[in-house]
C-alpha angles and dihedrals in degrees: 000000000000115000123247101032113177113256090234091060092048091051092050090052091047093052089054093046092052092051095246093129101037123109093209111107135202110249110154136044088250089055090054093048092052091045095054092042089054096051103028089207127047135166113250091215134034123326118254127198091228092056109054099206133120114255130218091202095050092044089056095062146286120339093240096047116106093200091054091051091051091047093051091050093050093045093048090050089051092052092049094043093052093040090237085124132031121200116230135173100202099086117086092334088282137108103265132180113224122200112241092242090060096041097084089059093050092045091052092051097046099040094039093206095307117145113269091247098045108130098182113146097017122138120245091254092052090048089051091052090047092052090051091055090050087055099043103021091222131035142176126219092258091061092050090048091055093047091051090047093229138122129226120241131196089264104033139033112181091194094058090043091055093046091045089055090054090048092052088057090048089239092126137037121213130216166304102195132201107265114225115246094225136039126015107329098230094140141332121251090254093055128215115335116230122202136163114289095216091055097044094045106025092148092057092049090052091048091052091062091065092061127084117218091252092049091049092048093050092048093051097044094039092052093047097048091043090058097037091047094223142013138186116228090244090055090054090050091052091050101040105019093108090075106012128062121226089248091055092050093049090047090053091050089052091053095044094048093044089052093049097244090116136014135213114247120198113230113179108305093338138059138229131192124241149146132262119278108259 
């Protein structure tokens, strides 16, 4: 790649690489499996310019198309139901689907070697939700709400907050849900089922133990940049800063560029990392 590419050109190439500009649409479960395998990480919902990730929803069709919405819901449910994809909320402050081959690396980075059942640092509400899952093995938000003795408002739902906290620690796994047979399949009456991550994905937890933190970091960042074509260090911090320090990210970029997997690209007075033009 020639040095000093304009940032505008890089962003145009990235949009194409992430599938934002393609007319090809996901239609079948096999399409969705290939899509997530290609990117490793993909937004569950619509793509956003500020979050440079591929998107299952956007790849399923136009934002205002009912059929595309239904397709994306069914395809997401397929990915979750077959464990080809795992939903997380620790990447870019969004709901992201992670391909199962990348999940051991993410699990290693988030859990940091802690036992799968370690609840250290959880709020009382999250601990209450955890105890309910111990009791029932699988719960929906309504059950947690009743156990907490609270009601949801338009601005706040303590049950989803507690379950979201467990999800951020990769203590629980969410979905898939039973899609209604009529109407737009936003959600079943029962809601999303939550269960323990280490029980639903015991093989991925075992695989995570074979990775060092550096290995897991390089795998995650290398996979992401390889699919997104380029990334600035600050973008990587915004995506992965919930579980990686800036120093860890920069250290990974040093290793990946030294090994030839990525290269530094001058952009103005700064630099980004990227891959070779095909």
